[in-house]
N, C-alpha and C positions, 0 to 999 in steps of 0.2 A: 455683829450689829442688826437688830431688826427695824425697821421705818417702814410707817403706813405712807403710801404714796396714795392721793388724792385728786382725782383729774377732773376739771370742769371744763365746759365748752361755753364759751360766751358767742351765740351767733350773731348778735348786733354787731360785735367787733371783729368778728370771725377769727378767734384766737382761742388757744388753749391756754387755762390757768393751772399750774401744777404746785400743789403745796404737799410738803413731806413732815411726818411727824416722826421723831426719834424715841424710840423705845417705848411704843405704845403699849397700853394693856394687854397681855395675851388672850388669844382666843376670843376678839370681839367678833360679835355674828354680823350680818348684813345689815338688819334691821338699825341697828347702834351706830355703826359706820353712816348710814344713808341718813339718820336724824341728826347727826353731827353736822353732816356735808349740808344737809337742807338749812341749818342754823345758820352757816357761816353765809350763805347766799343773801346779799344786800347788805352785807356787815363786812366780811372780810373779802369777799370776790362780787363783781358786780350785779345788780338785780337781775340782770339779764342773761345771767350765766345759768346752766344747768347740770345737772351731775352727770358725768361721762362712765368714771370707774374709779375704782380702789383696789389697792392690791398690797398684801405683804410682801417687803422686798428684805431679803435676808443677804448680808455681807460679811466677807470672810477678810480678815487683814493678817497678812504674813510678814514680819519684819525681815527682810533681805540683808540689811546691815545696820549696824550701829555705829557711826563714826564717832560718837560720843562715849569714851568708856570711861 
């Protein structure tokens, strides 16, 4: 599974705000992600927040046991 992890920093509140998006469109470029994150400021995150970073995160799930057969 792929996630897009977006991190903002709110200097006024001195805290980090993390937002993740499951299954983002593949191969988003930096300008597109930055534009989307900029649009979130003042709407989804406080107006005092700034963009910190964004990363794709790849995870793998391995089933160890299945108790309900």
